[in-house]
PyMOL Python script that loads the backbone (N, CA, C, O; Angstrom):
from pymol import cmd

cmd.read_pdbstr("""\
ATOM      1  N   HIS A   1      -3.305  -5.836 -12.138  1.00  0.00           N
ATOM      2  CA  HIS A   1      -1.985  -5.477 -12.633  1.00  0.00           C
ATOM      3  C   HIS A   1      -1.087  -5.165 -11.447  1.00  0.00           C
ATOM      4  O   HIS A   1      -1.523  -4.549 -10.474  1.00  0.00           O
ATOM      5  N   GLU A   2       0.151  -5.586 -11.530  1.00  0.00           N
ATOM      6  CA  GLU A   2       1.101  -5.309 -10.463  1.00  0.00           C
ATOM      7  C   GLU A   2       1.667  -3.905 -10.605  1.00  0.00           C
ATOM      8  O   GLU A   2       1.673  -3.333 -11.696  1.00  0.00           O
ATOM      9  N   GLU A   3       2.140  -3.357  -9.495  1.00  0.00           N
ATOM     10  CA  GLU A   3       2.759  -2.040  -9.501  1.00  0.00           C
ATOM     11  C   GLU A   3       4.091  -2.105 -10.242  1.00  0.00           C
ATOM     12  O   GLU A   3       4.837  -3.077 -10.118  1.00  0.00           O
ATOM     13  N   THR A   4       4.378  -1.063 -11.008  1.00  0.00           N
ATOM     14  CA  THR A   4       5.675  -0.924 -11.670  1.00  0.00           C
ATOM     15  C   THR A   4       6.284   0.398 -11.213  1.00  0.00           C
ATOM     16  O   THR A   4       5.682   1.120 -10.418  1.00  0.00           O
ATOM     17  N   ASP A   5       7.461   0.711 -11.705  1.00  0.00           N
ATOM     18  CA  ASP A   5       8.106   1.975 -11.349  1.00  0.00           C
ATOM     19  C   ASP A   5       7.212   3.170 -11.653  1.00  0.00           C
ATOM     20  O   ASP A   5       7.243   4.166 -10.929  1.00  0.00           O
ATOM     21  N   CYS A   6       6.418   3.082 -12.713  1.00  0.00           N
ATOM     22  CA  CYS A   6       5.655   4.244 -13.180  1.00  0.00           C
ATOM     23  C   CYS A   6       4.143   4.061 -13.179  1.00  0.00           C
ATOM     24  O   CYS A   6       3.418   4.957 -13.611  1.00  0.00           O
ATOM     25  N   GLN A   7       3.650   2.915 -12.704  1.00  0.00           N
ATOM     26  CA  GLN A   7       2.206   2.683 -12.671  1.00  0.00           C
ATOM     27  C   GLN A   7       1.805   2.086 -11.330  1.00  0.00           C
ATOM     28  O   GLN A   7       2.503   1.243 -10.766  1.00  0.00           O
ATOM     29  N   GLU A   8       0.643   2.552 -10.831  1.00  0.00           N
ATOM     30  CA  GLU A   8       0.098   2.049  -9.571  1.00  0.00           C
ATOM     31  C   GLU A   8      -0.503   0.659  -9.778  1.00  0.00           C
ATOM     32  O   GLU A   8      -0.857   0.286 -10.896  1.00  0.00           O
ATOM     33  N   VAL A   9      -0.612  -0.087  -8.709  1.00  0.00           N
ATOM     34  CA  VAL A   9      -1.249  -1.398  -8.756  1.00  0.00           C
ATOM     35  C   VAL A   9      -2.753  -1.208  -8.981  1.00  0.00           C
ATOM     36  O   VAL A   9      -3.337  -0.249  -8.476  1.00  0.00           O
ATOM     37  N   THR A  10      -3.369  -2.098  -9.721  1.00  0.00           N
ATOM     38  CA  THR A  10      -4.822  -2.100  -9.884  1.00  0.00           C
ATOM     39  C   THR A  10      -5.349  -3.467  -9.481  1.00  0.00           C
ATOM     40  O   THR A  10      -4.665  -4.481  -9.616  1.00  0.00           O
ATOM     41  N   VAL A  11      -6.575  -3.473  -8.988  1.00  0.00           N
ATOM     42  CA  VAL A  11      -7.184  -4.709  -8.510  1.00  0.00           C
ATOM     43  C   VAL A  11      -8.496  -4.925  -9.251  1.00  0.00           C
ATOM     44  O   VAL A  11      -9.317  -4.016  -9.366  1.00  0.00           O
ATOM     45  N   CYS A  12      -8.676  -6.119  -9.743  1.00  0.00           N
ATOM     46  CA  CYS A  12      -9.928  -6.478 -10.407  1.00  0.00           C
ATOM     47  C   CYS A  12     -10.985  -6.757  -9.345  1.00  0.00           C
ATOM     48  O   CYS A  12     -10.709  -7.423  -8.347  1.00  0.00           O
ATOM     49  N   SER A  13     -12.185  -6.250  -9.561  1.00  0.00           N
ATOM     50  CA  SER A  13     -13.263  -6.411  -8.583  1.00  0.00           C
ATOM     51  C   SER A  13     -13.934  -7.775  -8.674  1.00  0.00           C
ATOM     52  O   SER A  13     -14.534  -8.244  -7.707  1.00  0.00           O
ATOM     53  N   GLY A  14     -13.833  -8.407  -9.833  1.00  0.00           N
ATOM     54  CA  GLY A  14     -14.526  -9.666 -10.039  1.00  0.00           C
ATOM     55  C   GLY A  14     -15.955  -9.464 -10.520  1.00  0.00           C
ATOM     56  O   GLY A  14     -16.628 -10.427 -10.889  1.00  0.00           O
ATOM     57  N   LEU A  15     -16.423  -8.220 -10.520  1.00  0.00           N
ATOM     58  CA  LEU A  15     -17.781  -7.912 -10.964  1.00  0.00           C
ATOM     59  C   LEU A  15     -17.830  -7.570 -12.446  1.00  0.00           C
ATOM     60  O   LEU A  15     -18.904  -7.496 -13.042  1.00  0.00           O
ATOM     61  N   SER A  16     -16.661  -7.362 -13.031  1.00  0.00           N
ATOM     62  CA  SER A  16     -16.583  -6.982 -14.442  1.00  0.00           C
ATOM     63  C   SER A  16     -15.620  -7.929 -15.149  1.00  0.00           C
ATOM     64  O   SER A  16     -14.647  -8.383 -14.548  1.00  0.00           O
ATOM     65  N   PRO A  17     -15.879  -8.230 -16.413  1.00  0.00           N
ATOM     66  CA  PRO A  17     -14.963  -9.112 -17.146  1.00  0.00           C
ATOM     67  C   PRO A  17     -13.645  -8.416 -17.510  1.00  0.00           C
ATOM     68  O   PRO A  17     -12.701  -9.060 -17.967  1.00  0.00           O
ATOM     69  N   VAL A  18     -13.594  -7.093 -17.303  1.00  0.00           N
ATOM     70  CA  VAL A  18     -12.402  -6.325 -17.659  1.00  0.00           C
ATOM     71  C   VAL A  18     -11.841  -5.660 -16.410  1.00  0.00           C
ATOM     72  O   VAL A  18     -12.577  -5.029 -15.651  1.00  0.00           O
ATOM     73  N   CYS A  19     -10.545  -5.801 -16.202  1.00  0.00           N
ATOM     74  CA  CYS A  19      -9.885  -5.145 -15.074  1.00  0.00           C
ATOM     75  C   CYS A  19      -9.586  -3.689 -15.429  1.00  0.00           C
ATOM     76  O   CYS A  19      -9.388  -3.367 -16.601  1.00  0.00           O
ATOM     77  N   PRO A  20      -9.551  -2.809 -14.427  1.00  0.00           N
ATOM     78  CA  PRO A  20      -9.236  -1.407 -14.710  1.00  0.00           C
ATOM     79  C   PRO A  20      -7.795  -1.253 -15.193  1.00  0.00           C
ATOM     80  O   PRO A  20      -6.908  -2.023 -14.824  1.00  0.00           O
ATOM     81  N   LYS A  21      -7.592  -0.241 -16.025  1.00  0.00           N
ATOM     82  CA  LYS A  21      -6.237   0.047 -16.497  1.00  0.00           C
ATOM     83  C   LYS A  21      -5.425   0.623 -15.343  1.00  0.00           C
ATOM     84  O   LYS A  21      -5.977   1.315 -14.488  1.00  0.00           O
ATOM     85  N   PRO A  22      -4.122   0.349 -15.306  1.00  0.00           N
ATOM     86  CA  PRO A  22      -3.289   0.916 -14.243  1.00  0.00           C
ATOM     87  C   PRO A  22      -3.235   2.440 -14.349  1.00  0.00           C
ATOM     88  O   PRO A  22      -3.274   3.002 -15.443  1.00  0.00           O
ATOM     89  N   HIS A  23      -3.146   3.094 -13.193  1.00  0.00           N
ATOM     90  CA  HIS A  23      -3.019   4.545 -13.146  1.00  0.00           C
ATOM     91  C   HIS A  23      -1.541   4.916 -13.161  1.00  0.00           C
ATOM     92  O   HIS A  23      -0.726   4.287 -12.485  1.00  0.00           O
ATOM     93  N   ALA A  24      -1.206   5.932 -13.929  1.00  0.00           N
ATOM     94  CA  ALA A  24       0.177   6.399 -13.999  1.00  0.00           C
ATOM     95  C   ALA A  24       0.565   7.068 -12.688  1.00  0.00           C
ATOM     96  O   ALA A  24      -0.231   7.798 -12.097  1.00  0.00           O
ATOM     97  N   LYS A  25       1.782   6.820 -12.238  1.00  0.00           N
ATOM     98  CA  LYS A  25       2.313   7.548 -11.093  1.00  0.00           C
ATOM     99  C   LYS A  25       2.618   8.973 -11.545  1.00  0.00           C
ATOM    100  O   LYS A  25       2.657   9.262 -12.741  1.00  0.00           O
ATOM    101  N   GLU A  26       2.829   9.840 -10.594  1.00  0.00           N
ATOM    102  CA  GLU A  26       3.089  11.247 -10.880  1.00  0.00           C
ATOM    103  C   GLU A  26       4.293  11.398 -11.809  1.00  0.00           C
ATOM    104  O   GLU A  26       5.301  10.710 -11.646  1.00  0.00           O
ATOM    105  N   ASN A  27       4.180  12.299 -12.781  1.00  0.00           N
ATOM    106  CA  ASN A  27       5.319  12.590 -13.659  1.00  0.00           C
ATOM    107  C   ASN A  27       6.524  12.990 -12.818  1.00  0.00           C
ATOM    108  O   ASN A  27       6.380  13.620 -11.771  1.00  0.00           O
ATOM    109  N   LEU A  28       7.690  12.626 -13.274  1.00  0.00           N
ATOM    110  CA  LEU A  28       8.989  12.883 -12.648  1.00  0.00           C
ATOM    111  C   LEU A  28       9.259  11.996 -11.437  1.00  0.00           C
ATOM    112  O   LEU A  28      10.186  12.257 -10.670  1.00  0.00           O
ATOM    113  N   THR A  29       8.439  10.930 -11.259  1.00  0.00           N
ATOM    114  CA  THR A  29       8.754   9.927 -10.248  1.00  0.00           C
ATOM    115  C   THR A  29      10.012   9.192 -10.712  1.00  0.00           C
ATOM    116  O   THR A  29      10.112   8.797 -11.874  1.00  0.00           O
ATOM    117  N   ILE A  30      10.963   9.011  -9.809  1.00  0.00           N
ATOM    118  CA  ILE A  30      12.223   8.343 -10.150  1.00  0.00           C
ATOM    119  C   ILE A  30      11.953   6.868 -10.461  1.00  0.00           C
ATOM    120  O   ILE A  30      11.182   6.213  -9.759  1.00  0.00           O
ATOM    121  N   CYS A  31      12.590   6.354 -11.512  1.00  0.00           N
ATOM    122  CA  CYS A  31      12.436   4.951 -11.909  1.00  0.00           C
ATOM    123  C   CYS A  31      13.773   4.418 -12.421  1.00  0.00           C
ATOM    124  O   CYS A  31      14.774   5.135 -12.431  1.00  0.00           O
ATOM    125  N   SER A  32      13.782   3.179 -12.837  1.00  0.00           N
ATOM    126  CA  SER A  32      14.963   2.523 -13.405  1.00  0.00           C
ATOM    127  C   SER A  32      16.197   2.698 -12.522  1.00  0.00           C
ATOM    128  O   SER A  32      17.254   3.139 -12.974  1.00  0.00           O
ATOM    129  N   GLN A  33      16.030   2.341 -11.254  1.00  0.00           N
ATOM    130  CA  GLN A  33      17.116   2.380 -10.277  1.00  0.00           C
ATOM    131  C   GLN A  33      17.731   3.771 -10.154  1.00  0.00           C
ATOM    132  O   GLN A  33      18.941   3.910  -9.971  1.00  0.00           O
ATOM    133  N   GLY A  34      16.878   4.810 -10.256  1.00  0.00           N
ATOM    134  CA  GLY A  34      17.321   6.181 -10.034  1.00  0.00           C
ATOM    135  C   GLY A  34      17.929   6.881 -11.229  1.00  0.00           C
ATOM    136  O   GLY A  34      18.426   7.999 -11.095  1.00  0.00           O
ATOM    137  N   THR A  35      17.904   6.251 -12.402  1.00  0.00           N
ATOM    138  CA  THR A  35      18.550   6.856 -13.568  1.00  0.00           C
ATOM    139  C   THR A  35      17.577   7.562 -14.502  1.00  0.00           C
ATOM    140  O   THR A  35      18.003   8.328 -15.366  1.00  0.00           O
ATOM    141  N   ARG A  36      16.265   7.316 -14.345  1.00  0.00           N
ATOM    142  CA  ARG A  36      15.270   7.887 -15.254  1.00  0.00           C
ATOM    143  C   ARG A  36      14.083   8.390 -14.436  1.00  0.00           C
ATOM    144  O   ARG A  36      14.014   8.167 -13.227  1.00  0.00           O
ATOM    145  N   VAL A  37      13.150   9.070 -15.103  1.00  0.00           N
ATOM    146  CA  VAL A  37      11.916   9.515 -14.461  1.00  0.00           C
ATOM    147  C   VAL A  37      10.716   9.100 -15.307  1.00  0.00           C
ATOM    148  O   VAL A  37      10.830   8.885 -16.514  1.00  0.00           O
ATOM    149  N   CYS A  38       9.575   8.993 -14.653  1.00  0.00           N
ATOM    150  CA  CYS A  38       8.331   8.611 -15.324  1.00  0.00           C
ATOM    151  C   CYS A  38       7.687   9.819 -15.998  1.00  0.00           C
ATOM    152  O   CYS A  38       7.695  10.926 -15.460  1.00  0.00           O
ATOM    153  N   LEU A  39       7.134   9.588 -17.175  1.00  0.00           N
ATOM    154  CA  LEU A  39       6.296  10.560 -17.867  1.00  0.00           C
ATOM    155  C   LEU A  39       5.100   9.811 -18.428  1.00  0.00           C
ATOM    156  O   LEU A  39       5.254   8.896 -19.238  1.00  0.00           O
ATOM    157  N   LYS A  40       3.910  10.201 -17.996  1.00  0.00           N
ATOM    158  CA  LYS A  40       2.654   9.592 -18.458  1.00  0.00           C
ATOM    159  C   LYS A  40       2.644   8.075 -18.276  1.00  0.00           C
ATOM    160  O   LYS A  40       2.152   7.346 -19.137  1.00  0.00           O
ATOM    161  N   GLY A  41       3.189   7.603 -17.151  1.00  0.00           N
ATOM    162  CA  GLY A  41       3.145   6.187 -16.837  1.00  0.00           C
ATOM    163  C   GLY A  41       4.245   5.346 -17.437  1.00  0.00           C
ATOM    164  O   GLY A  41       4.236   4.122 -17.307  1.00  0.00           O
ATOM    165  N   VAL A  42       5.207   5.998 -18.104  1.00  0.00           N
ATOM    166  CA  VAL A  42       6.306   5.274 -18.751  1.00  0.00           C
ATOM    167  C   VAL A  42       7.639   5.799 -18.219  1.00  0.00           C
ATOM    168  O   VAL A  42       7.829   7.008 -18.086  1.00  0.00           O
ATOM    169  N   CYS A  43       8.549   4.890 -17.918  1.00  0.00           N
ATOM    170  CA  CYS A  43       9.895   5.258 -17.481  1.00  0.00           C
ATOM    171  C   CYS A  43      10.676   5.677 -18.721  1.00  0.00           C
ATOM    172  O   CYS A  43      11.215   4.830 -19.434  1.00  0.00           O
ATOM    173  N   ALA A  44      10.738   6.993 -18.981  1.00  0.00           N
ATOM    174  CA  ALA A  44      11.161   7.422 -20.306  1.00  0.00           C
ATOM    175  C   ALA A  44      12.284   8.449 -20.356  1.00  0.00           C
ATOM    176  O   ALA A  44      13.067   8.441 -21.306  1.00  0.00           O
ATOM    177  N   GLU A  45      12.388   9.323 -19.378  1.00  0.00           N
ATOM    178  CA  GLU A  45      13.321  10.443 -19.483  1.00  0.00           C
ATOM    179  C   GLU A  45      14.469  10.304 -18.497  1.00  0.00           C
ATOM    180  O   GLU A  45      14.354   9.623 -17.478  1.00  0.00           O
ATOM    181  N   SER A  46      15.566  10.954 -18.812  1.00  0.00           N
ATOM    182  CA  SER A  46      16.718  11.000 -17.922  1.00  0.00           C
ATOM    183  C   SER A  46      16.318  11.650 -16.595  1.00  0.00           C
ATOM    184  O   SER A  46      15.489  12.561 -16.577  1.00  0.00           O
ATOM    185  N   ALA A  47      16.900  11.189 -15.491  1.00  0.00           N
ATOM    186  CA  ALA A  47      16.650  11.786 -14.177  1.00  0.00           C
ATOM    187  C   ALA A  47      17.078  13.249 -14.148  1.00  0.00           C
ATOM    188  O   ALA A  47      16.620  14.002 -13.289  1.00  0.00           O
ATOM    189  N   CYS A  48      17.933  13.661 -15.055  1.00  0.00           N
ATOM    190  CA  CYS A  48      18.380  15.057 -15.129  1.00  0.00           C
ATOM    191  C   CYS A  48      17.197  15.998 -15.338  1.00  0.00           C
ATOM    192  O   CYS A  48      17.211  17.127 -14.849  1.00  0.00           O
ATOM    193  N   VAL A  49      16.175  15.543 -16.062  1.00  0.00           N
ATOM    194  CA  VAL A  49      14.997  16.361 -16.363  1.00  0.00           C
ATOM    195  C   VAL A  49      14.338  16.844 -15.076  1.00  0.00           C
ATOM    196  O   VAL A  49      13.840  17.968 -15.018  1.00  0.00           O
ATOM    197  N   LYS A  50      14.333  16.005 -14.049  1.00  0.00           N
ATOM    198  CA  LYS A  50      13.699  16.353 -12.774  1.00  0.00           C
ATOM    199  C   LYS A  50      14.348  17.581 -12.156  1.00  0.00           C
ATOM    200  O   LYS A  50      13.706  18.308 -11.398  1.00  0.00           O
ATOM    201  N   HIS A  51      15.599  17.815 -12.470  1.00  0.00           N
ATOM    202  CA  HIS A  51      16.347  18.927 -11.880  1.00  0.00           C
ATOM    203  C   HIS A  51      16.561  20.069 -12.868  1.00  0.00           C
ATOM    204  O   HIS A  51      17.344  20.982 -12.604  1.00  0.00           O
ATOM    205  N   GLY A  52      15.867  20.021 -14.009  1.00  0.00           N
ATOM    206  CA  GLY A  52      15.988  21.076 -15.003  1.00  0.00           C
ATOM    207  C   GLY A  52      17.325  21.079 -15.718  1.00  0.00           C
ATOM    208  O   GLY A  52      17.774  22.116 -16.206  1.00  0.00           O
ATOM    209  N   LEU A  53      17.958  19.924 -15.779  1.00  0.00           N
ATOM    210  CA  LEU A  53      19.273  19.793 -16.405  1.00  0.00           C
ATOM    211  C   LEU A  53      19.179  18.919 -17.645  1.00  0.00           C
ATOM    212  O   LEU A  53      18.162  18.267 -17.883  1.00  0.00           O
ATOM    213  N   GLN A  54      20.240  18.913 -18.428  1.00  0.00           N
ATOM    214  CA  GLN A  54      20.308  18.062 -19.611  1.00  0.00           C
ATOM    215  C   GLN A  54      21.257  16.907 -19.340  1.00  0.00           C
ATOM    216  O   GLN A  54      22.267  17.066 -18.654  1.00  0.00           O
ATOM    217  N   GLN A  55      20.924  15.737 -19.888  1.00  0.00           N
ATOM    218  CA  GLN A  55      21.759  14.558 -19.727  1.00  0.00           C
ATOM    219  C   GLN A  55      23.002  14.678 -20.589  1.00  0.00           C
ATOM    220  O   GLN A  55      22.953  15.163 -21.719  1.00  0.00           O
ATOM    221  N   CYS A  56      24.111  14.226 -20.035  1.00  0.00           N
ATOM    222  CA  CYS A  56      25.328  14.073 -20.830  1.00  0.00           C
ATOM    223  C   CYS A  56      25.919  12.719 -20.475  1.00  0.00           C
ATOM    224  O   CYS A  56      25.501  12.105 -19.493  1.00  0.00           O
ATOM    225  N   ASP A  57      26.851  12.255 -21.230  1.00  0.00           N
ATOM    226  CA  ASP A  57      27.436  10.936 -20.994  1.00  0.00           C
ATOM    227  C   ASP A  57      28.872  11.061 -20.518  1.00  0.00           C
ATOM    228  O   ASP A  57      29.812  10.660 -21.205  1.00  0.00           O
ATOM    229  N   CYS A  58      29.021  11.627 -19.327  1.00  0.00           N
ATOM    230  CA  CYS A  58      30.348  11.749 -18.720  1.00  0.00           C
ATOM    231  C   CYS A  58      30.729  10.408 -18.103  1.00  0.00           C
ATOM    232  O   CYS A  58      29.852   9.673 -17.648  1.00  0.00           O
ATOM    233  N   PRO A  59      32.011  10.077 -18.079  1.00  0.00           N
ATOM    234  CA  PRO A  59      32.425   8.815 -17.461  1.00  0.00           C
ATOM    235  C   PRO A  59      32.190   8.850 -15.952  1.00  0.00           C
ATOM    236  O   PRO A  59      32.165   9.920 -15.345  1.00  0.00           O
ATOM    237  N   GLY A  60      32.021   7.688 -15.364  1.00  0.00           N
ATOM    238  CA  GLY A  60      31.852   7.592 -13.920  1.00  0.00           C
ATOM    239  C   GLY A  60      30.442   7.196 -13.548  1.00  0.00           C
ATOM    240  O   GLY A  60      29.539   7.162 -14.385  1.00  0.00           O
ATOM    241  N   ASP A  61      30.273   6.893 -12.260  1.00  0.00           N
ATOM    242  CA  ASP A  61      28.989   6.420 -11.760  1.00  0.00           C
ATOM    243  C   ASP A  61      28.198   7.492 -11.023  1.00  0.00           C
ATOM    244  O   ASP A  61      27.042   7.261 -10.667  1.00  0.00           O
ATOM    245  N   ASN A  62      28.788   8.651 -10.788  1.00  0.00           N
ATOM    246  CA  ASN A  62      28.125   9.699 -10.031  1.00  0.00           C
ATOM    247  C   ASN A  62      27.061  10.371 -10.891  1.00  0.00           C
ATOM    248  O   ASN A  62      27.384  10.990 -11.905  1.00  0.00           O
ATOM    249  N   MET A  63      25.774  10.252 -10.487  1.00  0.00           N
ATOM    250  CA  MET A  63      24.679  10.823 -11.278  1.00  0.00           C
ATOM    251  C   MET A  63      24.782  12.340 -11.384  1.00  0.00           C
ATOM    252  O   MET A  63      24.384  12.908 -12.401  1.00  0.00           O
ATOM    253  N   LYS A  64      25.311  13.014 -10.349  1.00  0.00           N
ATOM    254  CA  LYS A  64      25.448  14.471 -10.409  1.00  0.00           C
ATOM    255  C   LYS A  64      26.408  14.881 -11.515  1.00  0.00           C
ATOM    256  O   LYS A  64      26.248  15.948 -12.108  1.00  0.00           O
ATOM    257  N   GLU A  65      27.401  14.048 -11.800  1.00  0.00           N
ATOM    258  CA  GLU A  65      28.359  14.351 -12.856  1.00  0.00           C
ATOM    259  C   GLU A  65      27.771  14.087 -14.240  1.00  0.00           C
ATOM    260  O   GLU A  65      28.309  14.566 -15.238  1.00  0.00           O
ATOM    261  N   LYS A  66      26.678  13.333 -14.314  1.00  0.00           N
ATOM    262  CA  LYS A  66      26.070  13.003 -15.604  1.00  0.00           C
ATOM    263  C   LYS A  66      25.004  14.017 -16.015  1.00  0.00           C
ATOM    264  O   LYS A  66      24.407  13.881 -17.084  1.00  0.00           O
ATOM    265  N   CYS A  67      24.756  15.029 -15.185  1.00  0.00           N
ATOM    266  CA  CYS A  67      23.775  16.073 -15.489  1.00  0.00           C
ATOM    267  C   CYS A  67      24.462  17.434 -15.463  1.00  0.00           C
ATOM    268  O   CYS A  67      25.260  17.718 -14.570  1.00  0.00           O
ATOM    269  N   HIS A  68      24.152  18.259 -16.435  1.00  0.00           N
ATOM    270  CA  HIS A  68      24.736  19.606 -16.495  1.00  0.00           C
ATOM    271  C   HIS A  68      23.663  20.619 -16.781  1.00  0.00           C
ATOM    272  O   HIS A  68      23.949  21.812 -16.872  1.00  0.00           O
TER     273      HIS A  68
END
""", "prot")
cmd.dss("prot")
cmd.show_as("cartoon", "prot")
cmd.util.cbc("prot")
cmd.orient("prot")
């Protein structure tokens, strides 16, 4: 399996008919071009969560303005 924003790369050994499942990266790893964070191997939550803030939908591109 190839590496994704929220999962580590895994390599098949060739000794088993089944490849290992990918390992989840650490929770709160930034993903989706810096707009979200990983939880349990899935890019799922707003990046605001990493800073203990709540997401809001303010206009503009500044991520600091989108978290309160």
